[in-house]
All heavy atoms as a GROMACS GRO file, in nm:
protein
  618
    1MET      N    1   5.699   0.471  21.769
    1MET     CA    2   5.576   0.534  21.728
    1MET      C    3   5.555   0.504  21.579
    1MET      O    4   5.644   0.524  21.498
    1MET     CB    5   5.584   0.684  21.752
    1MET     CG    6   5.461   0.756  21.710
    1MET     SD    7   5.462   0.928  21.764
    1MET     CE    8   5.512   1.006  21.613
    2VAL      N    9   5.438   0.458  21.545
    2VAL     CA   10   5.404   0.429  21.406
    2VAL      C   11   5.334   0.552  21.348
    2VAL      O   12   5.242   0.605  21.408
    2VAL     CB   13   5.312   0.306  21.397
    2VAL    CG1   14   5.270   0.282  21.253
    2VAL    CG2   15   5.381   0.185  21.454
    3ARG      N   16   5.381   0.592  21.233
    3ARG     CA   17   5.325   0.710  21.168
    3ARG      C   18   5.210   0.669  21.076
    3ARG      O   19   5.221   0.572  21.001
    3ARG     CB   20   5.434   0.776  21.086
    3ARG     CG   21   5.403   0.915  21.050
    3ARG     CD   22   5.526   0.979  20.994
    3ARG     NE   23   5.496   1.120  20.987
    3ARG     CZ   24   5.574   1.211  20.941
    3ARG    NH1   25   5.691   1.179  20.899
    3ARG    NH2   26   5.539   1.336  20.939
    4THR      N   27   5.099   0.741  21.082
    4THR     CA   28   4.985   0.715  20.996
    4THR      C   29   5.024   0.749  20.852
    4THR      O   30   5.082   0.855  20.828
    4THR     CB   31   4.865   0.804  21.037
    4THR    OG1   32   4.839   0.781  21.175
    4THR    CG2   33   4.743   0.772  20.954
    5PRO      N   34   4.995   0.661  20.758
    5PRO     CA   35   5.028   0.691  20.618
    5PRO      C   36   4.958   0.818  20.571
    5PRO      O   37   4.846   0.846  20.611
    5PRO     CB   38   4.976   0.569  20.542
    5PRO     CG   39   4.962   0.461  20.643
    5PRO     CD   40   4.933   0.529  20.773
    6LEU      N   41   5.026   0.890  20.485
    6LEU     CA   42   4.968   1.013  20.430
    6LEU      C   43   4.862   0.979  20.327
    6LEU      O   44   4.873   0.880  20.255
    6LEU     CB   45   5.077   1.098  20.366
    6LEU     CG   46   5.186   1.149  20.458
    6LEU    CD1   47   5.292   1.222  20.378
    6LEU    CD2   48   5.130   1.238  20.567
    7THR      N   49   4.763   1.065  20.320
    7THR     CA   50   4.660   1.049  20.218
    7THR      C   51   4.715   1.100  20.084
    7THR      O   52   4.812   1.176  20.082
    7THR     CB   53   4.534   1.130  20.254
    7THR    OG1   54   4.568   1.270  20.252
    7THR    CG2   55   4.480   1.092  20.391
    8PRO      N   56   4.652   1.062  19.976
    8PRO     CA   57   4.695   1.116  19.846
    8PRO      C   58   4.688   1.269  19.842
    8PRO      O   59   4.774   1.334  19.781
    8PRO     CB   60   4.595   1.054  19.746
    8PRO     CG   61   4.550   0.928  19.812
    8PRO     CD   62   4.549   0.959  19.960
    9GLU      N   63   4.590   1.326  19.910
    9GLU     CA   64   4.577   1.472  19.914
    9GLU      C   65   4.694   1.536  19.987
    9GLU      O   66   4.746   1.640  19.945
    9GLU     CB   67   4.445   1.512  19.982
    9GLU     CG   68   4.321   1.473  19.904
    9GLU     CD   69   4.277   1.329  19.929
    9GLU    OE1   70   4.335   1.258  20.015
    9GLU    OE2   71   4.184   1.285  19.860
   10GLU      N   72   4.736   1.476  20.097
   10GLU     CA   73   4.850   1.528  20.172
   10GLU      C   74   4.979   1.517  20.090
   10GLU      O   75   5.061   1.608  20.092
   10GLU     CB   76   4.865   1.454  20.305
   10GLU     CG   77   4.754   1.485  20.402
   10GLU     CD   78   4.751   1.391  20.522
   10GLU    OE1   79   4.785   1.271  20.507
   10GLU    OE2   80   4.714   1.439  20.632
   11ARG      N   81   4.994   1.408  20.018
   11ARG     CA   82   5.112   1.393  19.931
   11ARG      C   83   5.113   1.499  19.821
   11ARG      O   84   5.216   1.558  19.791
   11ARG     CB   85   5.116   1.254  19.871
   11ARG     CG   86   5.152   1.147  19.970
   11ARG     CD   87   5.191   1.018  19.900
   11ARG     NE   88   5.226   0.918  19.997
   11ARG     CZ   89   5.340   0.913  20.064
   11ARG    NH1   90   5.429   1.006  20.044
   11ARG    NH2   91   5.362   0.818  20.153
   12GLU      N   92   4.997   1.522  19.761
   12GLU     CA   93   4.986   1.623  19.655
   12GLU      C   94   5.018   1.762  19.709
   12GLU      O   95   5.086   1.841  19.644
   12GLU     CB   96   4.845   1.620  19.593
   12GLU     CG   97   4.817   1.732  19.495
   12GLU     CD   98   4.910   1.738  19.375
   12GLU    OE1   99   4.962   1.632  19.334
   12GLU    OE2  100   4.934   1.849  19.324
   13ARG      N  101   4.970   1.793  19.829
   13ARG     CA  102   5.000   1.923  19.889
   13ARG      C  103   5.150   1.938  19.912
   13ARG      O  104   5.207   2.043  19.886
   13ARG     CB  105   4.924   1.940  20.021
   13ARG     CG  106   4.953   2.074  20.087
   13ARG     CD  107   4.873   2.098  20.211
   13ARG     NE  108   4.886   1.988  20.306
   13ARG     CZ  109   4.821   1.981  20.420
   13ARG    NH1  110   4.738   2.077  20.454
   13ARG    NH2  111   4.838   1.880  20.501
   14GLY      N  112   5.215   1.832  19.957
   14GLY     CA  113   5.360   1.835  19.975
   14GLY      C  114   5.434   1.857  19.844
   14GLY      O  115   5.533   1.930  19.840
   15GLU      N  116   5.385   1.796  19.738
   15GLU     CA  117   5.446   1.816  19.606
   15GLU      C  118   5.428   1.959  19.559
   15GLU      O  119   5.519   2.019  19.501
   15GLU     CB  120   5.389   1.717  19.506
   15GLU     CG  121   5.432   1.574  19.534
   15GLU     CD  122   5.360   1.472  19.450
   15GLU    OE1  123   5.280   1.510  19.361
   15GLU    OE2  124   5.382   1.351  19.474
   16ARG      N  125   5.309   2.017  19.583
   16ARG     CA  126   5.286   2.158  19.546
   16ARG      C  127   5.378   2.250  19.624
   16ARG      O  128   5.434   2.345  19.568
   16ARG     CB  129   5.139   2.197  19.570
   16ARG     CG  130   5.045   2.147  19.463
   16ARG     CD  131   4.908   2.215  19.469
   16ARG     NE  132   4.847   2.214  19.601
   16ARG     CZ  133   4.771   2.117  19.650
   16ARG    NH1  134   4.747   2.010  19.577
   16ARG    NH2  135   4.718   2.126  19.769
   17LEU      N  136   5.393   2.224  19.752
   17LEU     CA  137   5.484   2.304  19.834
   17LEU      C  138   5.626   2.294  19.779
   17LEU      O  139   5.694   2.396  19.764
   17LEU     CB  140   5.482   2.257  19.980
   17LEU     CG  141   5.584   2.324  20.073
   17LEU    CD1  142   5.558   2.474  20.084
   17LEU    CD2  143   5.582   2.258  20.209
   18GLY      N  144   5.670   2.174  19.747
   18GLY     CA  145   5.804   2.156  19.693
   18GLY      C  146   5.825   2.232  19.564
   18GLY      O  147   5.928   2.298  19.545
   19ARG      N  148   5.727   2.226  19.473
   19ARG     CA  149   5.738   2.299  19.346
   19ARG      C  150   5.746   2.449  19.370
   19ARG      O  151   5.826   2.519  19.309
   19ARG     CB  152   5.619   2.267  19.255
   19ARG     CG  153   5.630   2.135  19.183
   19ARG     CD  154   5.523   2.120  19.075
   19ARG     NE  155   5.388   2.129  19.127
   19ARG     CZ  156   5.316   2.025  19.169
   19ARG    NH1  157   5.366   1.903  19.165
   19ARG    NH2  158   5.193   2.042  19.213
   20LEU      N  159   5.662   2.498  19.461
   20LEU     CA  160   5.661   2.642  19.491
   20LEU      C  161   5.795   2.686  19.548
   20LEU      O  162   5.850   2.790  19.506
   20LEU     CB  163   5.548   2.673  19.590
   20LEU     CG  164   5.539   2.816  19.640
   20LEU    CD1  165   5.520   2.913  19.525
   20LEU    CD2  166   5.426   2.830  19.740
   21LEU      N  167   5.849   2.609  19.639
   21LEU     CA  168   5.979   2.645  19.697
   21LEU      C  169   6.090   2.640  19.591
   21LEU      O  170   6.175   2.728  19.586
   21LEU     CB  171   6.013   2.552  19.814
   21LEU     CG  172   5.922   2.563  19.936
   21LEU    CD1  173   5.958   2.456  20.038
   21LEU    CD2  174   5.926   2.701  19.996
   22ARG      N  175   6.088   2.538  19.508
   22ARG     CA  176   6.189   2.524  19.402
   22ARG      C  177   6.182   2.643  19.306
   22ARG      O  178   6.283   2.701  19.269
   22ARG     CB  179   6.170   2.392  19.328
   22ARG     CG  180   6.281   2.356  19.233
   22ARG     CD  181   6.268   2.215  19.178
   22ARG     NE  182   6.134   2.178  19.132
   22ARG     CZ  183   6.051   2.096  19.197
   22ARG    NH1  184   6.085   2.040  19.310
   22ARG    NH2  185   5.932   2.069  19.148
   23GLU      N  186   6.059   2.679  19.265
   23GLU     CA  187   6.042   2.793  19.175
   23GLU      C  188   6.086   2.923  19.241
   23GLU      O  189   6.148   3.008  19.177
   23GLU     CB  190   5.895   2.804  19.132
   23GLU     CG  191   5.850   2.692  19.040
   23GLU     CD  192   5.698   2.686  19.026
   23GLU    OE1  193   5.627   2.773  19.080
   23GLU    OE2  194   5.651   2.591  18.960
   24SER      N  195   6.058   2.939  19.369
   24SER     CA  196   6.093   3.061  19.442
   24SER      C  197   6.244   3.074  19.462
   24SER      O  198   6.296   3.183  19.476
   24SER     CB  199   6.022   3.064  19.577
   24SER     OG  200   5.883   3.066  19.559
   25ARG      N  201   6.311   2.960  19.466
   25ARG     CA  202   6.457   2.960  19.483
   25ARG      C  203   6.524   3.024  19.363
   25ARG      O  204   6.629   3.087  19.374
   25ARG     CB  205   6.505   2.817  19.504
   25ARG     CG  206   6.648   2.805  19.539
   25ARG     CD  207   6.683   2.669  19.597
   25ARG     NE  208   6.637   2.554  19.524
   25ARG     CZ  209   6.703   2.496  19.422
   25ARG    NH1  210   6.816   2.545  19.380
   25ARG    NH2  211   6.653   2.389  19.364
   26GLY      N  212   6.464   3.011  19.245
   26GLY     CA  213   6.518   3.073  19.124
   26GLY      C  214   6.659   3.024  19.096
   26GLY      O  215   6.685   2.905  19.094
   27GLY      N  216   6.751   3.117  19.077
   27GLY     CA  217   6.889   3.084  19.044
   27GLY      C  218   6.977   3.057  19.164
   27GLY      O  219   7.095   3.024  19.148
   28ARG      N  220   6.921   3.073  19.284
   28ARG     CA  221   7.002   3.046  19.404
   28ARG      C  222   7.026   2.897  19.420
   28ARG      O  223   6.940   2.817  19.388
   28ARG     CB  224   6.935   3.102  19.528
   28ARG     CG  225   6.934   3.254  19.531
   28ARG     CD  226   6.870   3.305  19.656
   28ARG     NE  227   6.725   3.304  19.635
   28ARG     CZ  228   6.639   3.352  19.722
   28ARG    NH1  229   6.680   3.401  19.835
   28ARG    NH2  230   6.510   3.348  19.695
   29SER      N  231   7.141   2.863  19.469
   29SER     CA  232   7.172   2.721  19.488
   29SER      C  233   7.093   2.664  19.606
   29SER      O  234   7.054   2.737  19.698
   29SER     CB  235   7.321   2.701  19.513
   29SER     OG  236   7.355   2.742  19.644
   30MET      N  237   7.074   2.535  19.600
   30MET     CA  238   7.005   2.465  19.708
   30MET      C  239   7.084   2.482  19.838
   30MET      O  240   7.025   2.505  19.944
   30MET     CB  241   6.991   2.318  19.670
   30MET     CG  242   6.897   2.240  19.757
   30MET     SD  243   6.873   2.074  19.695
   30MET     CE  244   6.758   2.105  19.563
   31ALA      N  245   7.216   2.473  19.829
   31ALA     CA  246   7.301   2.485  19.948
   31ALA      C  247   7.288   2.624  20.010
   31ALA      O  248   7.282   2.638  20.133
   31ALA     CB  249   7.446   2.457  19.912
   32GLU      N  250   7.281   2.727  19.927
   32GLU     CA  251   7.270   2.864  19.977
   32GLU      C  252   7.139   2.886  20.051
   32GLU      O  253   7.136   2.942  20.162
   32GLU     CB  254   7.279   2.961  19.858
   32GLU     CG  255   7.259   3.106  19.894
   32GLU     CD  256   7.252   3.196  19.770
   32GLU    OE1  257   7.286   3.151  19.660
   32GLU    OE2  258   7.211   3.312  19.787
   33VAL      N  259   7.029   2.842  19.992
   33VAL     CA  260   6.898   2.859  20.054
   33VAL      C  261   6.888   2.775  20.182
   33VAL      O  262   6.840   2.822  20.285
   33VAL     CB  263   6.785   2.824  19.955
   33VAL    CG1  264   6.650   2.820  20.024
   33VAL    CG2  265   6.784   2.924  19.840
   34ALA      N  266   6.936   2.652  20.175
   34ALA     CA  267   6.930   2.564  20.292
   34ALA      C  268   7.010   2.623  20.408
   34ALA      O  269   6.963   2.625  20.522
   34ALA     CB  270   6.983   2.425  20.256
   35ALA      N  271   7.130   2.672  20.379
   35ALA     CA  272   7.214   2.731  20.484
   35ALA      C  273   7.144   2.853  20.545
   35ALA      O  274   7.145   2.870  20.668
   35ALA     CB  275   7.350   2.770  20.427
   36GLY      N  276   7.082   2.934  20.463
   36GLY     CA  277   7.011   3.052  20.513
   36GLY      C  278   6.895   3.015  20.603
   36GLY      O  279   6.860   3.089  20.696
   37ALA      N  280   6.834   2.899  20.576
   37ALA     CA  281   6.720   2.854  20.657
   37ALA      C  282   6.764   2.768  20.775
   37ALA      O  283   6.681   2.729  20.857
   37ALA     CB  284   6.624   2.774  20.569
   38GLY      N  285   6.894   2.735  20.782
   38GLY     CA  286   6.942   2.655  20.893
   38GLY      C  287   6.909   2.507  20.881
   38GLY      O  288   6.894   2.438  20.982
   39ILE      N  289   6.894   2.458  20.758
   39ILE     CA  290   6.867   2.316  20.735
   39ILE      C  291   6.971   2.262  20.639
   39ILE      O  292   7.046   2.338  20.578
   39ILE     CB  293   6.724   2.292  20.678
   39ILE    CG1  294   6.709   2.358  20.541
   39ILE    CG2  295   6.618   2.342  20.776
   39ILE    CD1  296   6.578   2.324  20.470
   40SER      N  297   6.976   2.131  20.625
   40SER     CA  298   7.071   2.072  20.532
   40SER      C  299   7.017   2.081  20.389
   40SER      O  300   6.895   2.088  20.367
   40SER     CB  301   7.097   1.926  20.568
   40SER     OG  302   6.984   1.848  20.539
   41ALA      N  303   7.109   2.078  20.294
   41ALA     CA  304   7.068   2.077  20.153
   41ALA      C  305   6.987   1.952  20.122
   41ALA      O  306   6.894   1.955  20.042
   41ALA     CB  307   7.190   2.087  20.062
   42GLU      N  308   7.020   1.840  20.189
   42GLU     CA  309   6.946   1.716  20.167
   42GLU      C  310   6.801   1.730  20.214
   42GLU      O  311   6.708   1.681  20.149
   42GLU     CB  312   7.014   1.599  20.237
   42GLU     CG  313   6.943   1.467  20.218
   42GLU     CD  314   6.930   1.423  20.072
   42GLU    OE1  315   7.007   1.468  19.986
   42GLU    OE2  316   6.840   1.341  20.044
   43THR      N  317   6.780   1.798  20.326
   43THR     CA  318   6.643   1.821  20.374
   43THR      C  319   6.566   1.906  20.273
   43THR      O  320   6.452   1.874  20.239
   43THR     CB  321   6.644   1.888  20.512
   43THR    OG1  322   6.705   1.800  20.606
   43THR    CG2  323   6.503   1.923  20.559
   44LEU      N  324   6.629   2.011  20.223
   44LEU     CA  325   6.563   2.094  20.122
   44LEU      C  326   6.535   2.013  19.997
   44LEU      O  327   6.427   2.024  19.938
   44LEU     CB  328   6.649   2.216  20.089
   44LEU     CG  329   6.591   2.311  19.984
   44LEU    CD1  330   6.451   2.359  20.021
   44LEU    CD2  331   6.685   2.429  19.962
   45ARG      N  332   6.626   1.930  19.955
   45ARG     CA  333   6.605   1.845  19.837
   45ARG      C  334   6.483   1.755  19.858
   45ARG      O  335   6.399   1.741  19.770
   45ARG     CB  336   6.729   1.760  19.811
   45ARG     CG  337   6.717   1.670  19.689
   45ARG     CD  338   6.845   1.592  19.660
   45ARG     NE  339   6.951   1.683  19.618
   45ARG     CZ  340   7.056   1.719  19.693
   45ARG    NH1  341   7.072   1.669  19.813
   45ARG    NH2  342   7.147   1.803  19.646
   46LYS      N  343   6.472   1.696  19.976
   46LYS     CA  344   6.358   1.608  20.004
   46LYS      C  345   6.226   1.686  20.002
   46LYS      O  346   6.125   1.635  19.952
   46LYS     CB  347   6.375   1.540  20.139
   46LYS     CG  348   6.480   1.431  20.138
   46LYS     CD  349   6.497   1.370  20.276
   46LYS     CE  350   6.604   1.262  20.275
   46LYS     NZ  351   6.625   1.208  20.410
   47ILE      N  352   6.226   1.807  20.055
   47ILE     CA  353   6.104   1.888  20.054
   47ILE      C  354   6.068   1.927  19.911
   47ILE      O  355   5.953   1.914  19.869
   47ILE     CB  356   6.121   2.013  20.143
   47ILE    CG1  357   6.137   1.973  20.290
   47ILE    CG2  358   6.002   2.109  20.125
   47ILE    CD1  359   6.181   2.086  20.380
   48GLU      N  360   6.167   1.973  19.836
   48GLU     CA  361   6.141   2.017  19.699
   48GLU      C  362   6.094   1.905  19.607
   48GLU      O  363   6.019   1.928  19.514
   48GLU     CB  364   6.266   2.081  19.639
   48GLU     CG  365   6.294   2.220  19.689
   48GLU     CD  366   6.407   2.289  19.616
   48GLU    OE1  367   6.472   2.228  19.530
   48GLU    OE2  368   6.430   2.408  19.644
   49THR      N  369   6.137   1.783  19.633
   49THR     CA  370   6.099   1.670  19.548
   49THR      C  371   5.975   1.597  19.599
   49THR      O  372   5.931   1.501  19.537
   49THR     CB  373   6.214   1.569  19.534
   49THR    OG1  374   6.249   1.520  19.664
   49THR    CG2  375   6.334   1.632  19.466
   50GLY      N  376   5.921   1.641  19.712
   50GLY     CA  377   5.802   1.577  19.767
   50GLY      C  378   5.829   1.452  19.849
   50GLY      O  379   5.738   1.387  19.895
   51ARG      N  380   5.957   1.420  19.869
   51ARG     CA  381   5.990   1.302  19.951
   51ARG      C  382   5.972   1.330  20.099
   51ARG      O  383   5.967   1.238  20.179
   51ARG     CB  384   6.134   1.258  19.922
   51ARG     CG  385   6.146   1.193  19.786
   51ARG     CD  386   6.283   1.140  19.751
   51ARG     NE  387   6.374   1.116  19.860
   51ARG     CZ  388   6.499   1.164  19.865
   51ARG    NH1  389   6.546   1.240  19.768
   51ARG    NH2  390   6.577   1.136  19.966
   52ALA      N  391   5.962   1.458  20.136
   52ALA     CA  392   5.931   1.499  20.274
   52ALA      C  393   5.809   1.590  20.264
   52ALA      O  394   5.821   1.712  20.271
   52ALA     CB  395   6.049   1.570  20.338
   53PRO      N  396   5.690   1.533  20.242
   53PRO     CA  397   5.571   1.613  20.213
   53PRO      C  398   5.512   1.688  20.332
   53PRO      O  399   5.426   1.773  20.313
   53PRO     CB  400   5.472   1.511  20.159
   53PRO     CG  401   5.513   1.382  20.219
   53PRO     CD  402   5.662   1.390  20.235
   54THR      N  403   5.558   1.658  20.454
   54THR     CA  404   5.504   1.727  20.571
   54THR      C  405   5.617   1.783  20.657
   54THR      O  406   5.636   1.740  20.771
   54THR     CB  407   5.415   1.634  20.654
   54THR    OG1  408   5.493   1.519  20.693
   54THR    CG2  409   5.293   1.587  20.576
   55PRO      N  410   5.692   1.880  20.604
   55PRO     CA  411   5.802   1.935  20.683
   55PRO      C  412   5.749   2.010  20.806
   55PRO      O  413   5.634   2.055  20.808
   55PRO     CB  414   5.872   2.031  20.586
   55PRO     CG  415   5.769   2.064  20.485
   55PRO     CD  416   5.678   1.945  20.476
   56ALA      N  417   5.834   2.022  20.906
   56ALA     CA  418   5.797   2.092  21.029
   56ALA      C  419   5.765   2.238  21.000
   56ALA      O  420   5.822   2.300  20.908
   56ALA     CB  421   5.911   2.083  21.129
   57PHE      N  422   5.674   2.293  21.078
   57PHE     CA  423   5.632   2.433  21.061
   57PHE      C  424   5.752   2.527  21.059
   57PHE      O  425   5.763   2.615  20.973
   57PHE     CB  426   5.535   2.474  21.172
   57PHE     CG  427   5.508   2.621  21.172
   57PHE    CD1  428   5.418   2.676  21.082
   57PHE    CD2  429   5.574   2.706  21.260
   57PHE    CE1  430   5.395   2.813  21.081
   57PHE    CE2  431   5.551   2.843  21.260
   57PHE     CZ  432   5.460   2.896  21.170
   58PHE      N  433   5.844   2.512  21.155
   58PHE     CA  434   5.955   2.605  21.164
   58PHE      C  435   6.051   2.591  21.047
   58PHE      O  436   6.117   2.688  21.008
   58PHE     CB  437   6.027   2.591  21.299
   58PHE     CG  438   5.944   2.644  21.413
   58PHE    CD1  439   5.878   2.557  21.498
   58PHE    CD2  440   5.925   2.780  21.430
   58PHE    CE1  441   5.798   2.605  21.600
   58PHE    CE2  442   5.846   2.830  21.532
   58PHE     CZ  443   5.781   2.742  21.618
   59THR      N  444   6.058   2.474  20.988
   59THR     CA  445   6.137   2.456  20.867
   59THR      C  446   6.075   2.534  20.752
   59THR      O  447   6.144   2.606  20.679
   59THR     CB  448   6.148   2.306  20.831
   59THR    OG1  449   6.211   2.237  20.939
   59THR    CG2  450   6.225   2.284  20.703
   60VAL      N  451   5.945   2.520  20.736
   60VAL     CA  452   5.874   2.594  20.630
   60VAL      C  453   5.885   2.744  20.654
   60VAL      O  454   5.910   2.821  20.560
   60VAL     CB  455   5.727   2.550  20.621
   60VAL    CG1  456   5.651   2.635  20.519
   60VAL    CG2  457   5.717   2.403  20.585
   61ALA      N  458   5.870   2.787  20.778
   61ALA     CA  459   5.879   2.930  20.810
   61ALA      C  460   6.018   2.984  20.778
   61ALA      O  461   6.032   3.093  20.723
   61ALA     CB  462   5.846   2.953  20.957
   62ALA      N  463   6.123   2.908  20.810
   62ALA     CA  464   6.259   2.952  20.781
   62ALA      C  465   6.282   2.960  20.630
   62ALA      O  466   6.343   3.056  20.580
   62ALA     CB  467   6.360   2.857  20.846
   63LEU      N  468   6.233   2.862  20.555
   63LEU     CA  469   6.246   2.866  20.410
   63LEU      C  470   6.170   2.984  20.351
   63LEU      O  471   6.219   3.052  20.261
   63LEU     CB  472   6.199   2.734  20.349
   63LEU     CG  473   6.292   2.615  20.369
   63LEU    CD1  474   6.222   2.485  20.334
   63LEU    CD2  475   6.420   2.633  20.288
   64ALA      N  476   6.050   3.007  20.400
   64ALA     CA  477   5.970   3.120  20.352
   64ALA      C  478   6.045   3.252  20.375
   64ALA      O  479   6.049   3.338  20.286
   64ALA     CB  480   5.834   3.122  20.422
   65ARG      N  481   6.106   3.266  20.492
   65ARG     CA  482   6.181   3.388  20.522
   65ARG      C  483   6.295   3.407  20.424
   65ARG      O  484   6.311   3.515  20.365
   65ARG     CB  485   6.235   3.382  20.666
   65ARG     CG  486   6.318   3.504  20.707
   65ARG     CD  487   6.379   3.487  20.846
   65ARG     NE  488   6.449   3.361  20.865
   65ARG     CZ  489   6.573   3.336  20.820
   65ARG    NH1  490   6.639   3.427  20.752
   65ARG    NH2  491   6.631   3.220  20.844
   66VAL      N  492   6.373   3.303  20.401
   66VAL     CA  493   6.488   3.312  20.312
   66VAL      C  494   6.445   3.341  20.169
   66VAL      O  495   6.510   3.415  20.096
   66VAL     CB  496   6.571   3.180  20.318
   66VAL    CG1  497   6.675   3.175  20.208
   66VAL    CG2  498   6.636   3.165  20.454
   67LEU      N  499   6.331   3.284  20.128
   67LEU     CA  500   6.284   3.300  19.991
   67LEU      C  501   6.195   3.422  19.970
   67LEU      O  502   6.151   3.450  19.858
   67LEU     CB  503   6.209   3.173  19.947
   67LEU     CG  504   6.296   3.047  19.941
   67LEU    CD1  505   6.209   2.924  19.919
   67LEU    CD2  506   6.402   3.059  19.832
   68GLY      N  507   6.167   3.494  20.078
   68GLY     CA  508   6.084   3.614  20.067
   68GLY      C  509   5.937   3.584  20.043
   68GLY      O  510   5.867   3.662  19.979
   69LEU      N  511   5.891   3.470  20.094
   69LEU     CA  512   5.751   3.432  20.081
   69LEU      C  513   5.678   3.453  20.213
   69LEU      O  514   5.737   3.435  20.319
   69LEU     CB  515   5.740   3.283  20.044
   69LEU     CG  516   5.804   3.239  19.913
   69LEU    CD1  517   5.808   3.087  19.906
   69LEU    CD2  518   5.727   3.296  19.797
   70SER      N  519   5.552   3.488  20.205
   70SER     CA  520   5.474   3.497  20.329
   70SER      C  521   5.411   3.362  20.357
   70SER      O  522   5.379   3.286  20.265
   70SER     CB  523   5.366   3.605  20.317
   70SER     OG  524   5.259   3.559  20.239
   71LEU      N  525   5.392   3.333  20.483
   71LEU     CA  526   5.326   3.208  20.520
   71LEU      C  527   5.181   3.207  20.470
   71LEU      O  528   5.130   3.102  20.430
   71LEU     CB  529   5.333   3.186  20.671
   71LEU     CG  530   5.473   3.156  20.725
   71LEU    CD1  531   5.470   3.146  20.876
   71LEU    CD2  532   5.529   3.030  20.663
   72ASP      N  533   5.118   3.323  20.470
   72ASP     CA  534   4.981   3.333  20.417
   72ASP      C  535   4.977   3.292  20.270
   72ASP      O  536   4.886   3.222  20.227
   72ASP     CB  537   4.926   3.474  20.432
   72ASP     CG  538   4.892   3.510  20.575
   72ASP    OD1  539   4.869   3.417  20.656
   72ASP    OD2  540   4.889   3.630  20.607
   73ASP      N  541   5.077   3.336  20.194
   73ASP     CA  542   5.084   3.301  20.053
   73ASP      C  543   5.104   3.150  20.036
   73ASP      O  544   5.039   3.087  19.952
   73ASP     CB  545   5.198   3.377  19.984
   73ASP     CG  546   5.198   3.356  19.834
   73ASP    OD1  547   5.089   3.354  19.774
   73ASP    OD2  548   5.308   3.342  19.777
   74LEU      N  549   5.191   3.091  20.118
   74LEU     CA  550   5.214   2.947  20.109
   74LEU      C  551   5.087   2.869  20.139
   74LEU      O  552   5.054   2.773  20.070
   74LEU     CB  553   5.324   2.904  20.206
   74LEU     CG  554   5.467   2.940  20.166
   74LEU    CD1  555   5.564   2.898  20.277
   74LEU    CD2  556   5.504   2.875  20.035
   75VAL      N  557   5.016   2.909  20.242
   75VAL     CA  558   4.891   2.841  20.278
   75VAL      C  559   4.790   2.853  20.165
   75VAL      O  560   4.723   2.756  20.129
   75VAL     CB  561   4.834   2.896  20.410
   75VAL    CG1  562   4.692   2.847  20.434
   75VAL    CG2  563   4.923   2.860  20.526
   76GLY      N  564   4.782   2.972  20.107
   76GLY     CA  565   4.687   2.995  19.999
   76GLY      C  566   4.720   2.914  19.874
   76GLY      O  567   4.630   2.870  19.802
   77ARG      N  568   4.848   2.894  19.849
   77ARG     CA  569   4.889   2.824  19.727
   77ARG      C  570   4.907   2.674  19.746
   77ARG      O  571   4.924   2.602  19.648
   77ARG     CB  572   5.018   2.887  19.675
   77ARG     CG  573   4.991   3.031  19.628
   77ARG     CD  574   5.115   3.105  19.591
   77ARG     NE  575   5.177   3.051  19.471
   77ARG     CZ  576   5.290   3.100  19.420
   77ARG    NH1  577   5.350   3.202  19.478
   77ARG    NH2  578   5.342   3.046  19.312
   78CYS      N  579   4.903   2.628  19.870
   78CYS     CA  580   4.920   2.485  19.899
   78CYS      C  581   4.810   2.433  19.990
   78CYS      O  582   4.837   2.368  20.091
   78CYS     CB  583   5.057   2.459  19.963
   78CYS     SG  584   5.195   2.505  19.859
   79PRO      N  585   4.683   2.458  19.956
   79PRO     CA  586   4.576   2.410  20.043
   79PRO      C  587   4.559   2.259  20.031
   79PRO      O  588   4.603   2.198  19.932
   79PRO     CB  589   4.452   2.483  19.988
   79PRO     CG  590   4.483   2.500  19.843
   79PRO     CD  591   4.632   2.524  19.837
   80LEU      N  592   4.495   2.201  20.129
   80LEU     CA  593   4.462   2.059  20.123
   80LEU      C  594   4.331   2.046  20.046
   80LEU      O  595   4.227   2.091  20.091
   80LEU     CB  596   4.446   2.001  20.264
   80LEU     CG  597   4.419   1.852  20.272
   80LEU    CD1  598   4.531   1.772  20.205
   80LEU    CD2  599   4.406   1.808  20.417
   81VAL      N  600   4.341   1.990  19.926
   81VAL     CA  601   4.221   1.974  19.842
   81VAL      C  602   4.211   1.830  19.798
   81VAL      O  603   4.310   1.758  19.789
   81VAL     CB  604   4.226   2.065  19.717
   81VAL    CG1  605   4.217   2.210  19.755
   81VAL    CG2  606   4.350   2.041  19.635
   82ALA      N  607   4.090   1.786  19.769
   82ALA     CA  608   4.070   1.649  19.722
   82ALA      C  609   4.124   1.635  19.580
   82ALA      O  610   4.110   1.725  19.499
   82ALA     CB  611   3.922   1.615  19.724
   83VAL      N  612   4.191   1.524  19.554
   83VAL     CA  613   4.244   1.498  19.420
   83VAL      C  614   4.155   1.401  19.346
   83VAL      O  615   4.084   1.325  19.397
   83VAL     CB  616   4.388   1.441  19.422
   83VAL    CG1  617   4.487   1.543  19.382
   83VAL    CG2  618   4.426   1.379  19.551
   0.00000   0.00000   0.00000
């Protein structure tokens, strides 16, 4: 299956999500947050750095739970907007 390339807007949204998650992690280690969400630290690193700009819904939901974020807040702070 060939994946459609992401638009610049989708990449920017992924970068915003990554920044928000990184900021929300605060002083907690990447390994601690990743383990709590049931994902690898490498997956979290990719999301936080924007290298995985479209993570699966359940991955985002698990991270939001561990970080104490609401999905509504994430959607509001990471909308798809034209750059």
